[in-house]
N, C-alpha and C positions, 0 to 999 in steps of 0.2 A: 759330709765330705770334708776331709782335712787336707788341704793343699798348702804347700810351703809358701810363706809370704814372699820370698824372693822370686818364686815362679810366677805368682800373681803380678808382682811389680814388673817383671820382665815382659810378660805376655801383654799386659794392659798398656805398657809403654809402647810396645811394638804396634799395637792396634792404633793407639793415639797418633803415632808418627806416620802411619801409612794410610790412614782412612781419609783419603781425598774423596770428595764427592758428597759430603754431608751425611745426615743420619742413615739413609739406606745403606751406604757403604759400611758405616760403623756397625749397624745391626747385623749385616751379613758377615762381617769379620768376627764379631762376637759369637754368632751362631756356629760358624765354621770351627772356631776353636773349642767352645765349651760343649757343643752337642755332637758335632760330626767327628772331630779329630780326637779329643781327649775323653769324650763321653762323661764329662763331669756333671752335666745337667741333662735331665730328661727333656726330650723335644717338646712334650706337652707343657711342662713347667716353663720352659723358655718362652713358648708362644703366649702362655698366660701372662707372664711377666711383661713381655713386650706389649701385649694388649692393655695391660694395666697402665703403662706409661702414657698411653693415648687418652686415658680418662682423667688425668690429673695435669695441672699446669706445670710448666717448666720444660727443660730440655730432655726429651724422652730418651734419646740414645745415651746421654750421660747417666740418667737414672737407671737405665738398664745395665750399663757397665758397672755402676756401683752395686746394684742388686746382685749381679752375677759374682762379683768379687766378695760380697758379703756372704753369699751362699757357700762359697768355697773356703773362706778363711775368716769368717766372723767379722766383728766390727773393725778389727785392725786391718783385715783384708779390704773392707769397704773403703776405709780412709786411704790406705796405701794404693790400692788398685785404682780408686777414683782419681787420686792426684796423678798417678802415673799416666792415666788416660788423658787427663786434661793438660798437663804441663808441656808436652812437646809442641803442640800448636800454640799454646799461650805464650811460651818463650819466643816463638817466631813472631807472633803478633807484637810483642813488646819491642823486639828489634826493629820491625817494620815501622812501628809508631815512632821510635826514636829518630829514625831517618826521615820518614815522610812528613812528620809534624814538626820538624826542626824549623828554625827561622829561615834557613836557606836550603831547602831540600834539593838534592841533586836532580838534574833534569830527567835522568833515566827513570827514577822512581815516580816522578810526576807523570811521565809518559805511560808507564805500566799501570798506574792507578787510573789515569784518564781513559785508557783503552779498555781496561777491565770494567770500569764503571759504566761505559757505554754498553758492553755486553751484558752486564748484570741486569739492565732494564728488561732485556728479552728473557733472561732466566727467571726473573720475578714474575713476569706475565705468564710464562709457561707453567711455573709452579702454582700460581694463583688459579689458572684455568683448571689444572689438574685437581687442585683442592676443591674447587667449586663443583666440578663434575662428580667427584667422589661424594661430596655432601648431598648432592641431588639424587644420586643413584639409589634406586629402590624405594624412593619416597613418592607416594601418590596422593592425590586429593589435597586435603587440608595440610598434611605434613609437608608436601612439596611447596605449597604457597607460603607456609611459615618459614621454611628453609630459604626460599627466595628473598623473603623480607629480611631475614637475618643477614644474608649476603649483601643486600643493598645497604643495610645499616652499617656493615663493616666497611664497605667502600666509602660511603659518605664520611664516616668517622675518620678514616685514614686521610682523606683528601681535605676535609674541612674541620674535623673535630679537634685536632691538636691533642692536648694532654687528656682529653676526655675519652680516648679510645678504650682504656681499661674499663671504664664504667659502662661503655656500650657493650663490650664483650660480656661482662657480668650480667648486664640487663638482659641480653639475649639468652644467656644460659638460664637465668631464673624465669624468663618468660616461658621457655620450653618446659622447664621443670614444673612450673605452675600448671601448664596445660596437661602434662602427664599426670599430675596429682589427681586430676579428675578421674584418671583411670587406675589410681591406686599406687603410683610410683612413690617410693619412700623418700622422705626428706632427710638428708644427712647434714651433719653439723658443719663439715668442712667448707661447702660453698658459702654458707652464711658467714663463716670466718673470713673468707676472701673479701666479701663486701665490707666487713669491718676494717680490714686492712686497707682496702682501696679508699675508704672514706677518711681514714685517719693517718695513713702512712705518709702522705705528702706533707702533713704538718709536723709529724713526729720525727721524721728522718731528714738529714741534710739532702739537698737536691740530688747530688750524684748518687748517694746511697739509695735513695728512693727510685731513681731511674734503674739502677742495677737490680734492685729488688723486684721491680715490675718485670724485668727481663727474665729473672730466674724463678719467680714464684707466681706470676699472674698472667703468663702468656700461654695461649692455647693454640693448637693446630700445627706445631712443628717449628723448627728453627727460624723460618722466614718471617714468622709473626713478630719477632723481636725488632724487625726493621722499622715498621711504623711506630712501635712503642719507643724506640730510641730516638727516632727522628723528631718526634713531637717535643722531646726535651732538649736534645743536643743542638738542634737547629732552630726550632721555632720558639721555644720558651726561654732558653738560657743563652743561646748564641755561642756555645762552646765550639761549634764547627760551622763552616760555611756549607751550603748545599753540596758544592763540589767535593769538599773534604769528606763529608759524610758519605757521599756516593763512593768515593775511593775506599773508605773504611769498610763499607759493605762488600765491595769487590775483593779487598784483601782478606776479609773474613771467609769468603767463599773459596779463595784460592789456596788457603792454608789448610793443613790437615787438622783433624780433631773437631770438637764441638763448635757449631756456628756461634753459640752464645759467647765465645771468647772475643767476638767483635766488640763487646761492651768495654773491653780493656782499652781499645783504641779511643773510644769515646771518653773514657776516664783519663787517658793521657792528654787528650785535648783540653779537658777541664782543669786538670791539676797535676800534669806531669806524671812521673813514675809512681808517686804515692797514690794519685788518683786512679791510675790503671790497676794497681794492685788491690785497692779498695773495691773498685767496681767488679773485678774478677771474683774476689772473695765473697762479696755480697750476692752476686749473681749465681754462683755455684753452691753456696751454703745450703739453700733449701733442698737441693737434690740429695745431699748427704743426710739431711735431717729426715726427709721423707722415708728413706730406706732404713735409717737407724731406728726410727720410731715404729715403723710397721713391721720390720723384720720379715719373718717367714710368711706373714699375712699379706705381703705386698701384692703378690699375683692374684689374690682373691678379690682385689678391686674390680677385676674384670666382670664379676657377677653383680656388681652394684647397680641396681636400676636407677637410683638417684644420680649417681655419677654419669651413667650413660645418658640420661635425659638432659642433664646440665650440659654435657659436651655436645649433644645434638643441637643445642642452641648456640653455645659459645663457639663451637667449631666452625660452622658456616660463616659466622660473623668474622672470625679470624681469617678465613679464606678470602672474604671480601676485603678485609684490611690489607692482605698481601697484594691483591689486585690494585687497590686504591693507592698504595705507596709507590706504584710504578709511575704515577703522575708527577710527584715531586722529584723522583729520581731522573725522569726524563727531562724535567725542567732544569736540572743541574748540568746537563750537557751544554757546552759552550762553543765547541769548534765543529766546523763542517765535517771534518774527517771522522768525528765521533758518530755522527748520524750514519755514515757509511758502515762503520763497524757494527752499529746496532742492527742495520739491515742484514748484514751477513750473519750476525749472531742469531737473529730471528729465524733464519733458515736452519742454522746448525742445531738449535735446541729442539727442533722438530724431529731431526734424524739421529742426533747423537746425545750422549750424556752432557748435561749442562757444563760440566767441568771443562770440556773441550772448547765450548764457546768462550768461557772465561779465559782460558789459556790463550786462545786465538786473539781475543781482545787485548790481552796484555802484550803479546808479541806485536800486534798492530801498533800499540802505543809506542813501543820501542822503535819500530820502523818510522813512525811519525817524527820522533826525536831526531833520528839519524837523517831524515829528509829535511830537517829544519822547519817542520810545521809547528805552529804554536800549540802548546798543551795546556796553558793556563793564561 
């Protein structure tokens, strides 16, 4: 399939700018364009590629966007389409960072951040519960027990483990892979490579680059898993952000369109200004381009990898537990009484509506709190 590069750039930028609601919305828009409207990609191939993104670490919807662009316009399409998909939301995050993380941020943005940060606790719990249920679904006997143990390990790592979360995710993945090996599951080289990276990366890379690399190359289970990975470094290890600032960053990352991974740019801004934001974004997104460029047309065949499937069946539940666990420090970051009220309302909304509406409602509540003269920080 040979599609003009300008068409890829235009359409992928449109999806990046309009995809509010996280990875499900982005995947739906990509499928609507490439499979249903333009018929550029066969439905089976699209589903195989989407499934493959669930078997490897990193931002799945971004990898899928890059793969589809590569499929239509080769390597140039992958680069141009991927950047077009990423840049609209990233530029918005950079603008928000410049305002919200300035020495004297305007009160209205503090209110928006504080209100959305209260709502994001409910969103994280809802997503964590959904992930946990999905992890446990269809597993019986010993498999269900192992999955529950991985979930608990993820929760404990997010609440107490700090920077050791990556090692816990990898350990759970390899524990399940070792168990499956008893039944003949193949051992692949790439999970072993992840262990080597996790063991040496923190010493070989500057702190901010290592944080961003973990977000882009060592995160399993969807965009929300980056939250505990980032918090361990940004708040606990290096103190680039306060708990409240980090909670605001998570909320702004959910409110803006495009990949959730772009939240790492706000952490980078807090650490080292605009250069830090650009470095963090580049390092976090680079692995997604490399995976597609190196695998090419073989990318969707990852779906049939028994080793990758086994590894994800261990790391995935641990990641789900980590998402649930990070709700604890996010809740602890709430400081004002009105934020607890916003959280209560958001907890009801996320059960009935898309999480984006709870976040928008929280942001509006924060603005009202400012107008009413209530404290926001």
